[in-house]
C-alpha positions in Angstrom: 5.3 -26.9 -12.8 2.7 -24.5 -13.7 3.3 -21.1 -15.5 2.3 -19.4 -12.1 4.3 -21.4 -9.9 7.3 -20.6 -12.2 6.4 -16.8 -12.0 5.7 -16.5 -8.3 8.0 -17.2 -5.3 6.7 -17.4 -1.8 8.3 -14.8 0.5 6.3 -15.5 3.7 3.5 -17.6 4.5 1.6 -17.9 7.7 -1.9 -19.2 8.2 -3.3 -19.7 11.8 -5.3 -22.7 12.7 -8.1 -20.4 13.8 -8.7 -19.4 10.3 -10.9 -22.0 8.4 -11.5 -21.2 4.6 -14.8 -23.1 4.8 -16.0 -20.4 7.0 -14.7 -17.5 5.0 -17.8 -15.6 5.4 -16.8 -14.9 9.1 -13.6 -13.3 8.1 -12.3 -10.2 6.1 -9.9 -10.4 3.2 -7.4 -8.0 1.9 -5.3 -8.3 -1.1 -2.5 -6.1 -2.4 -1.7 -6.5 -6.2 1.3 -5.0 -7.6 3.6 -5.6 -10.6 6.2 -7.0 -8.1 3.8 -9.4 -6.4 0.7 -10.3 -4.5 -0.1 -10.1 -0.7 -2.9 -11.8 1.1 -4.2 -11.0 4.5 -7.1 -12.2 6.4 -8.5 -10.5 9.6 -11.1 -11.9 12.2 -12.5 -8.5 12.9 -14.6 -9.9 15.8 -11.6 -10.3 17.9 -9.3 -7.9 15.9 -6.9 -10.9 15.1 -4.7 -10.9 11.8 -4.6 -14.7 11.1 -3.3 -15.1 7.5 -0.4 -13.2 5.8 1.0 -14.6 2.6 3.5 -12.6 0.4 4.3 -13.9 -3.3 6.9 -12.0 -5.5 7.1 -12.5 -9.1 10.4 -13.5 -10.3 10.5 -10.4 -12.5 8.3 -7.4 -12.4 5.2 -7.9 -14.7 4.0 -5.3 -17.0 0.7 -3.6 -16.1 -1.2 -5.0 -19.0 -0.3 -8.6 -17.9 -1.2 -8.1 -14.3 -4.7 -9.3 -14.8 -3.8 -12.6 -16.2 -1.4 -13.0 -13.4 -4.1 -12.3 -10.8 -6.5 -14.9 -12.6 -3.9 -17.5 -12.4 -3.1 -16.6 -8.7 -6.9 -16.8 -7.9 -7.0 -20.3 -9.6 -4.3 -21.6 -7.5 -5.8 -20.2 -4.4 -9.5 -20.8 -5.0 -10.4 -20.4 -1.2 -10.0 -16.6 -2.1 -13.3 -16.9 -4.0 -15.3 -18.6 -1.3 -17.1 -15.4 -0.2 -15.7 -13.3 2.8 -17.5 -11.0 5.0 -15.6 -8.1 3.4 -13.0 -7.8 0.7 -10.7 -5.0 0.1 -8.1 -4.9 -2.7 -5.3 -2.5 -3.0 -3.6 -1.8 -6.3 -0.2 -0.4 -6.5 0.3 2.2 -9.3 2.0 5.5 -9.7 -0.9 7.1 -11.6 -2.7 9.0 -8.9 -3.4 12.5 -7.6 -5.2 14.2 -4.7 -8.2 16.5 -5.2 -9.8 18.4 -2.3 -13.3 17.3 -1.9 -14.7 20.8 -2.2 -13.3 21.2 -5.7 -13.9 17.5 -6.8 -15.9 17.0 -10.0 -16.5 13.4 -10.8 -16.7 14.3 -14.6 -13.1 15.5 -14.6 -11.1 12.3 -13.4 -9.0 12.1 -16.7 -8.3 16.0 -16.5 -7.1 15.7 -12.9 -4.6 12.9 -13.7 -3.4 14.2 -17.0 -1.8 17.1 -15.2 1.0 14.8 -14.2 0.5 11.4 -15.9 0.2 10.2 -19.3 -2.8 7.8 -19.4 -3.5 4.7 -21.3 -6.8 5.1 -22.9 -7.8 1.6 -21.6 -7.1 2.6 -18.1 -9.9 2.5 -15.6 -10.4 5.8 -13.6 -11.4 5.2 -10.0 -11.6 7.3 -6.8 -11.2 6.8 -3.0 -12.8 9.1 -0.4 -10.2 10.3 2.2 -11.6 11.6 5.5 -8.1 13.0 6.5 -7.5 15.1 4.5 -11.0 15.7 3.3 -10.1 14.6 -0.3 -10.6 12.3 -3.2 -7.7 10.0 -4.3 -8.1 9.9 -8.1 -6.1 6.9 -9.8 -5.9 4.8 -12.7 -5.9 1.0 -12.8 -5.2 -1.4 -15.5 -8.7 -1.9 -17.2 -8.5 -5.6 -17.6 -7.3 -6.0 -13.9 -10.3 -4.2 -12.7 -12.6 -6.2 -15.0 -11.2 -9.6 -13.7 -11.5 -8.4 -10.1 -15.0 -7.5 -10.6 -15.7 -10.8 -12.3 -14.0 -13.1 -9.7 -14.8 -11.0 -6.6 -17.7 -9.0 -7.3 -18.2 -7.5 -3.9 -14.6 -6.4 -3.5 -13.8 -2.7 -2.8 -10.8 -1.2 -4.9 -8.4 1.3 -3.3 -5.2 3.0 -4.3 -2.3 1.7 -2.3 -1.3 5.1 -1.0 -5.0 5.8 0.4 -4.6 3.7 3.6 -1.1 5.0 4.0 -2.3 8.7 4.1 -5.3 7.9 6.2 -3.4 6.1 8.7 -0.6 8.6 9.1 -2.9 11.5 9.4 -4.9 9.7 12.0 -2.1 8.7 14.0 -0.3 12.1 13.9 -3.4 14.4 14.3 -2.6 15.4 17.7 1.2 15.9 17.4 3.0 19.0 16.8 5.8 19.6 14.3 6.4 18.2 10.8 6.9 14.6 10.3 8.3 12.7 7.1 7.0 9.2 6.4 8.6 7.0 3.8 6.9 3.8 2.7 9.3 1.7 0.8 8.5 -1.0 -1.6 10.3 -2.7 -4.6 11.8 0.0 -6.7 9.7 2.8 -5.3 8.8 4.6 -2.3 5.8 6.8 -1.2 6.8 9.9 0.6 4.3 11.7 2.9 5.1 14.9 4.8 2.5 16.1 7.4 1.9 18.5 10.2 -0.5 17.1 12.6 -3.5 16.1 10.4 -2.4 18.5 7.5 -0.9 16.8 4.4 1.9 18.9 3.0 3.2 16.5 0.4 2.5 13.0 -1.0 4.4 11.8 -4.1 5.6 8.4 -5.2 9.4 8.2 -6.6 11.0 5.4 -8.5 14.5 4.6 -7.2 17.3 2.1 -7.8 20.0 3.0 -5.3 20.1 4.3 -1.9 21.7 7.4 -3.2 18.5 8.0 -5.4 16.3 7.5 -2.4 18.3 10.0 -0.3 18.3 12.5 -3.2 14.4 12.6 -3.7 14.0 12.8 0.1 16.3 15.6 0.7 14.9 17.3 -2.6 11.4 17.3 -1.2 12.5 18.5 2.4 14.4 21.4 0.7 11.2 22.5 -1.2 9.3 22.6 2.0 12.2 24.3 3.8 12.7 21.4 6.2 15.9 21.2 8.2 17.2 17.6 8.1 18.8 18.2 11.6 15.4 18.9 13.1 12.9 16.7 11.3 11.9 13.0 12.1 11.8 10.4 9.5 9.7 7.3 9.8 10.4 4.3 7.6 7.8 1.6 6.9 7.3 -1.0 4.4 9.7 -3.6 2.8 13.1 -2.4 4.1 15.6 -3.9 6.5 17.0 -2.0 9.5 20.5 -3.0 8.5 20.1 -1.9 4.9 22.4 0.7 3.2 19.2 2.9 2.7 18.7 3.2 6.3 22.3 3.7 7.1 22.7 6.5 4.5 19.5 8.2 5.7 20.8 8.3 9.2 24.0 10.1 8.1 22.0 13.1 6.7 18.8 13.0 9.0 19.1 13.2 12.8 15.9 11.3 13.8 15.3 8.2 11.8 13.1 5.4 13.2 11.3 2.3 11.8 7.4 2.6 12.2 4.9 0.4 13.8 1.9 -1.5 12.6 -1.5 -0.8 14.0 -1.6 -1.3 17.7 -5.2 -1.9 17.8 -4.7 -5.5 16.3 -3.1 -8.6 17.4 -1.0 -10.8 15.2 -1.1 -14.5 15.0 2.1 -16.7 15.2 4.8 -16.0 12.9 3.1 -12.7 11.7 3.7 -11.2 15.3 7.6 -12.1 14.7 7.8 -9.9 11.8 9.6 -6.5 12.2 6.9 -4.0 13.1 7.3 -1.8 10.1 6.9 -4.6 7.5 3.5 -5.0 5.6 2.3 -1.6 7.0 -0.2 -0.7 4.2 -2.0 -4.1 4.1 -2.6 -4.0 7.9 -3.6 -0.1 7.6 -6.0 -1.1 4.9 -8.3 -3.0 7.2 -8.6 0.1 9.3 -9.0 2.7 6.4 -11.6 0.6 4.6 
């Protein structure tokens, strides 16, 4: 068994017969690369069908400096990814990011923006995403070797921070709604917390957590800072979380309105993908519409 197969475990795999890797130029590819694993998604954007979803988890979380080697091995084992797609978008999960209003953005100050809140690896690649809602730039740091390998293997790929499609999607969906809303995107060992009022972003942050109590502490602390009453607010949970989990149960004890979110309603989902809970894989689906 190869080193890659020892390191990765398939969590979910569905490939619809309508997807032919030999005709990849007719489809759009999205990837999520994280220290916890890799997600692959393929969309037929002519008919708006998600045809492929594959989720592979590392047996143990890898360090950012080894993520590039893991990605290369993954691409070697899934060489159809290199066939040449109509569009390729890659989302990298990293905690090193900050938002800068577009009116104040200076492309020569990327390191300065990030160093306010993060200690940067001098070898990191500094990248930006343009967000239309809010009118801002996402400034973020990616492992330099990972960016280099992505550019080498998939030279036409567009790179994005993992929170960019989440922010864009959230503000677009809620732009005509009144009142404040809290969205928590949960993934392995961390969650992204967004608080918005209509299309106005009030807070965006990522927290590391180990227990449900940790999650609740950070959530309630953020609400307290913005003077939000847990009895009155609505919490939407998306991502890799089970409805019957202790995290959801604990949140419902302290917050009156807790619900699980929905994936993009504009699209159709083939086969077993459509059987997944609607809140799962939220950002990989949202990436197609953000990008």
